[in-house]
FIKOLVEX-196759 format. One record per residue: x, y, z negated of N, C-alpha, C in turn. Coordinates in steps of 0.001 Angstrom, whole numbers, padded with zeros to 6 digits, always signed. Atoms other than C-alpha are relative to their C-alpha. Layout:
XYZXYZXYZ
...
This chain:
-001334-000714-000087-056416+036479-018559+000082+000864+001180
-000102-000847-001212-055981+039445-016250+001005-000629+001008
-000836+000577-000976-054332+038571-012927+001482+000470-000183
-001404-000575+000142-051271+040907-013715+000619-000709-001156
-000575+000643+001068-050800+039130-017025+000472-001385+000334
-000356+001314-000509-050834+035700-015354+001285+000027+000822
-001163-000263-000835-048340+037017-012887+001339+000120-000803
-001187-000113+000906-046044+038166-015619+000374-001184-000794
-000352+001207+000741-046237+034955-017471+000638-000993+000864
-000600+000874-000932-045438+032965-014404+001458+000340+000307
-001388-000505-000165-042351+035142-013626+000913-000287-001255
-000762+000324+001241-041239+034646-017261+000333-001415-000034
-000300+001397+000118-041490+030895-017091+000937-000522+001033
-000847+000430-001029-039813+030491-013757+001401+000587-000056
-001323-000752-000036-036983+033030-014410+000893-000680-000919
-000919+000613+000996-035575+031047-017345+000708-001165+000581
-000832+001191-000598-034794+027755-015512+000915+000519+001106
-000971-000582-000990-033313+029881-012644+001300+000573-000593
-001134-000510+000682-031104+031681-014981+000864-001107-000610
-000899+001070+000496-030041+028474-016650+000732-000721+001033
-000591+000687-001053-029348+026839-013330+001148+000752+000491
-001160-000802-000485-027186+029789-012267+001233-000088-000989
-001029+000081+001088-025334+029554-015649+000659-001382+000056
-000576+001253-000162-024907+025820-015211+000948-000144+001192
-000811+000053-001205-023598+026299-011632+001323+000731-000304
-001276-000752+000322-021081+028938-013015+000884-000829-000851
-000886+000926+000779-019778+026406-015702+000647-000966+000949
-000479+001062-000852-019455+023732-013114+001087+000532+000929
-001014-000586-000880-017663+025967-010694+001427+000389-000700
-001194-000313+000800-015241+027172-013460+000698-001267-000323
-000552+001267+000209-014662+023603-014373+000765-000601+001114
-000641+000618-001153-013835+022584-010850+001298+000720+000224
-001219-000818-000288-011303+025479-010536+001049-000472-001065
-000932+000429+000921-009656+024372-013768+000626-001365+000296
-000564+001290-000221-009431+020786-012746+000870+000029+001261
-000778-000018-001288-008126+021663-009276+001448+000608-000311
-001335-000769+000510-005374+023799-011070+000913-000997-000727
-000760+000961+000835-004272+020757-013185+000583-001016+000860
-000491+001077-000677-002241+017836-012196-001012-001116+000115
+000962+001107-000176-004046+014660-010945-000131-000796-001327
+000096+000713+001257-005462+013071-014177+000347-001403+000150
-000300+001476-000103-004869+009593-012760+001401-000368+000142
-001523+000155-000093-001120+010203-012368+000543-000782-001032
-000591+000605+001209-000424+008940-015822-000211-001550+000065
+000287+001489-000107-001854+005438-014800+000846-000568+001217
-000721+000534-001019+000341+005185-011764+001408-000433-000330
-001197+000585+000229+003528+003159-011695+001043+000450+000964
-001120-000362-000881+006858+004270-010282+000562-001164+000916
-000772+000955-000836+008681+002577-007428+001277-000331-001024
-001194+000419+000829+011462+000500-009179+001238+000784+000286
-001300-000747-000177+014799+002220-009624+001044-000817+000868
-001017+000871-000746+016741-000824-008182-000938-000925+000804
+000710+000983-000642+015587-003139-005399+000198-001433-000482
-000124+001470+000378+014910-006841-005846+000472-000722+001404
-000450+000766-001102+016157-009620-003475-000875-001208+000139
+000838+001182-000236+014415-012479-001904+000602-000793+001204
-000561+000853-001088+015401-015495+000392-001263-000789+000566
+001014+000848-000762+013042-017029+002967+000699-001039+000872
-000515+001214-000864+013539-020266+004867-000776-000077+001367
+000516-000024-001426+012906-020816+008560-001302-000826-000020
+001384+000647-000054+009244-021653+009119-000031-001252+000721
+000119+001226-000955+009964-024257+011877+000900-001124-000585
-000867+001107+000436+012907-026223+010248+000210-000238-001439
-000056+000146+001546+012598-025581+006463-000736-001139-000585
+000701+001031+000627+011573-028192+004158-001410+000551-000498
+001404-000307+000411+007926-028209+002963+000076+000885-001320
-000020-000692+001211+008952-027048-000555+000802+001367+000024
-000775-001215-000169+011059-024186+000777-000953+001095+000401
+000897-001075-000374+009130-020836+000865+000513+000752+001316
-000297-000753-001321+009055-019206+004368-000657+001318+000118
+000772-001273-000036+006631-016292+003654+000139+000788-001175
-000106-000900+001134+006475-013272+001562-001316+000710-000192
+001188-000688+000326+003502-011921-000328+000400+001409-000538
-000471-001398+000362+004052-008092-000391-000760+000465-001150
+000828-000518+001100+001215-007512-002878+000446-000709-001297
-000585+000586+001098+002478-010117-005325+001497+000105-000195
-001512-000249-000001+006063-009265-004500+000706-001320-000319
-000657+001302+000266+007073-012964-004320-000071-000792+001251
-000010+000914-001116+008064-015698-001838-001074-001073-000260
+001050+001001+000142+005359-018283-001091+000159-001126+001097
+000018+001065-000961+004807-021559+000748-001372+000220+000817
+001189-000103-000869+002381-021321+003743-001056-001128-000135
+000991+001093+000133+000883-024676+002969-000687+000070-001306
+000695-000119+001171-000163-023571-000333-000942+001205-000281
+000836-001176+000081-001697-020268+000151-000030+000818+001335
+000121-000781-001092-002863-017833+002759+000247+001497-000337
-000135-001354+000512-002133-014838+000594+001475+000397+000270
-001287-000444-000316+001019-013614+002363-000105+000994+001198
-000026-000947-000981+002079-010944+004831+000860-000090+001176
-000834+000198-001154+004944-011965+006937+000884-001256-000453
-000914+001068+000185+007234-015038+007366+001259+000014+000864
-001378+000084-000701+010796-015851+008591-000081-001210+000901
-000155+001181-001005+011307-018045+011700+001199+000319+000886
-001028-000064-000962+014184-018785+013916-000451-000785+001295
+000424+000680-001332+013224-019595+017549+001018+000417+001098
-000968-000176-001055+015817-020089+020346+001157+000871-000559
-001207-000774+000631+018616-018837+018008-000432+001470-000194
+000373-001341+000345+016670-015667+017354-000792+000166-001284
+000536-000254+001320+015799-014532+013834-001174+000986+000049
+001252-000830-000102+012233-013117+013514-000637+000123-001329
+000974-000046+000960+009818-011804+011017-001302+000003+000741
+001318+000012-000624+006213-012565+011924-001044+000353-000900
+001008-000371+000890+003264-010687+010402-001167-001185+000083
+000967+001127+000119+000265-012907+009325-000880-000280+001129
+000818+000229-001088-001825-012343+012288+000795-000543+001267
-000812+000458-001086+001031-013342+014580+000099-001547-000145
-000154+001435+000361+000899-016900+013007-001400-000533-000162
+001346+000609+000457-002575-017500+011538-001103+000429+000955
+001140-000309-000972-005912-017518+013477-000750+001199-000532
+000806-001059+000532-007462-014921+011161+000691+001285+000029
-000612-001250-000074-006866-011181+011430+000348+000544-001356
-000479-000545+001172-004921-009228+008892+000602+001380+000416
-000653-001413-000158-003754-005530+008481+001410-000029-000269
-001476+000106+000282-000314-006768+007358+000723+000301+001385
-000680-000366-001176+002124-005191+009757+001551+000353-000364
-001438-000262+000162+005888-004568+010288+000376+001196+000934
-000603-001070-000715+007795-001555+011557+001410+000206-000310
-001451-000197+000131+011514-001384+012194+000280+001435+000026
-000287-001441+000214+013002+001880+010970+001475+000234+000575
-001246-000468-000474+015924+003771+012570+000867+000603-001213
-000648-000573+001197+016792+005071+009116+000653-001100-000917
-000635+000996+001001+018961+003483+006365-001058-000314-001050
+000786+000353+001113+017319+001762+003400-000222+001159-000946
+000076-001101+000899+018027+004718+001239-000783+001155+000496
+000573-001198-000645+016698+007215+003718-001579-000120+000149
+001446+000206-000022+013283+005703+003815-000673+000329-001203
+000567-000556+001286+011412+007689+001200-001557-000063+000014
+001492+000092-000035+007866+007487+002502-000282-001046+001236
+000362+000946-001158+006307+004597+004659-000836+000762+000936
+000818-000589-000984+004849+005783+007885-001440-000312-000146
+001329+000237+000120+001119+006007+008084-000464-000959+001055
+000402+000786-001238+000870+004342+011564+001253-000617+000603
-001056+000566-000758+002908+002276+013992+000458-001377-000325
-000262+001367+000346+002773-001111+012367-000405-000975+000998
+000533+001072-000901+002648-004216+014595-000476-001085-000848
+000622+001136+000865+000290-006771+013156-000145-001323+000725
+000122+001277-000716+000735-009446+015762+001271-000521+000589
-001183+000446-000654+004072-009587+017488+001096-000250-000885
-001215+000279+000867+007310-011185+016039+000919+001227+000172
-001008-001046+000091+010019-008706+015097+001355-000597-000125
-001380+000598+000000+013559-009610+015991+000830+000800-001081
-000808-000767+001119+015939-008847+013066+001399-000465+000073
-001521+000140+000092+019677-008719+012498+000437+000604-001360
-000470-000454+001222+021734-008097+009459+000173+001634+000075
-000069-001373+000020+021467-004382+008490-001287+000601+000508
+001311-000629-000459+018004-003884+009945-000900+000379-001285
+000904-000442+001045+015515-001931+007828-001407-000041+000511
+001333+000205-000523+011890-002783+008077-000986+000556-001093
+001007-000407+000830+008878-001150+006537-001194-000895+000184
+001112+000977-000016+005990-003435+005592-001255+000598-000539
+001307-000509+000546+002283-002599+005264-000646-001390-000294
+000614+001241+000501+000557-005365+003279-001381-000208+000722
+001345+000252-000211-002813-006972+003959-000773+000838-000916
+000876-000706+000891-005827-005361+002372-000044-000787-001348
-000010+000598+001348-005582-006035-001379-001495+000186-000573
+001369+000036+000393-009138-007036-002444-000249-000448-001447
+000082+000381+001362-008276-007866-006038-000074+001284-000948
+000089-001191+000846-008317-004178-007180-001416+000690+000292
+001280-000682-000204-011205-001740-007618+000012+000635+001373
-000011-000723-001340-010042+000155-004564+000711-000967+000983
-000474+000939-001035-009527-002090-001544+001059+000746+000900
-000978-000745-000739-006237-000865+000106+001191-000803+000351
-001282+000666-000309-002810-001755+001510+000960+000399-000946
-001197-000412+000777+000520-001658-000341+001118-000003+001107
-001175-000316-001054+003829-000672+001273+001321-000382-000774
-001288+000240+000365+007472-001811+000909+001024+000164+001095
-001015-000041-001002+010729-001403+002582+000999-001065-000335
-000985+001090+000220+013327-004095+003058+001171+000136+000956
-001250-000039-000822+016918-004388+004424+000454-001465-000012
-000569+001327-000397+018297-007615+006028+001458-000098-000578
-001383+000155+000516+021397-008624+003998+000790-001052+000604
-000728+001139-000411+022297-011899+005423-001061-000984+000697
+000842+000986-000694+021031-014404+007932+001029-001184+000207
-000755+001188-000036+022446-017914+007671-000689-000967+001049
+000604+000819-000955+021666-019733+010886+000165-001555-000264
-000146+001347+000387+023009-022964+009691-001022-000559-000994
+000907+000352+001139+020930-023032+006525-001419+000380+000379
+001347-000439-000346+017999-021349+008284-000624+000877-001026
+000546-000851+001012+017620-018640+005662+000352+001478+000404
-000382-001514-000070+017421-014790+005480-000086+000470-001455
-000076-000732+001203+018378-012690+002506-000356+001436+000174
+000305-001397-000097+016869-009375+002084-000203+000686-001346
+000381-000763+001243+016544-006616-000550-001312+000856+000310
+001226-000675-000179+013254-004739-000997-000417+000805-001077
+000563-000853+000995+011550-001922-002875-001464+000041+000405
+001414+000088-000238+007706-002119-003210-000658+001112-000850
+000709-000952+000738+005345+000698-004303-001169-000822-000477
+001107+000897+000608+002966-001109-006775-001371+000685-000062
+001228-000737+000105+000202+001487-006410-000828-000093+001355
+000923+000098-001108-002850+001153-004197+000167+001091+000963
+000062-001002-001026-002489+002966-000900+001222+000970-000136
-001167-001108+000166+000683+004990-002063+001146-000426+000905
-001017+000252-000953+003278+005222+000652+001421+000447-000398
-001269-000497+000450+006065+006735-001397+000903-001258-000324
-000998+001026+000224+009148+004420-001387+001368+000494-000540
-001161-000644+000604+011599+006687-003196+000170-000575-001501
-000155+000653+001374+013063+004825-006380-000335+001108-001097
+000299-000798+001167+011678+006161-009638-001129+000906+000257
+000967-001054-000392+008935+008123-007887-001272-000804+000427
+001228+000522-000531+005223+007659-006918-000750+001215+000512
+000857-001046-000719+002686+009689-004856-001137+000276-000967
+001229-000316+000799-000800+010859-006024-001094-000653+000740
+001209+000566-000534-004188+009438-005577-001154+000966-000101
C-alpha cells in the first residue's frame, strides 16, 4: 500500500474515536448543565424539621437515682442512662447550686465532637445552627429561658458519617427534685443545620 494511502487510512481510523469522544463530552456537558439547573434530586429523601418541638426531662447526674436518665442522645432524640450506654451528647448536672449541661467530652475520658453553644436569640429565632463555636469540653451554666444549640457526636450508623443539630430551650429547673425540663427541635438529616420548623436544607 502506498505511503499516502496508509496515511489516509490512519487518519480515518483515528478521527472516528476523536469525533465520538467529542460528541460524548458534549452530551456529558449538556447533562451536567441540565442537572445543575434542576433541584437537588436527593431533596425528596430528606425529612423536615418537626413543626412542633418535643420536651424532655433530665435528672441531676450527681444526685439522681440510677434508673433516672441524666443524659440526652441528640441523634436518637431520647433521654438515656449513662450507666447503660455511651451513645449520648450532653448531660445535666447540679454542682454548688449551679445548673449545668455538660458535653460528652467534659465528662467521659474519650473525645467527642458533641458540643454546646448558648444563643442570644430566642428559640423561634434560631433558624440555622451555627457552623462553629461549639464547646466540646466545658460545662455550660443554664437558667430558665436559655436557648442552647447542640451539635451531636459523629453519627457512624449512616452511610455519611456526620453530625446532627438541634436547638433547645430551658423551660424549668427544679433544684429540689434535681431536674431540668426543656423543649427541643432536631433536624433529622445528616449534617443539615436548618432548624426552622417544617423545613430542611439541601445536601
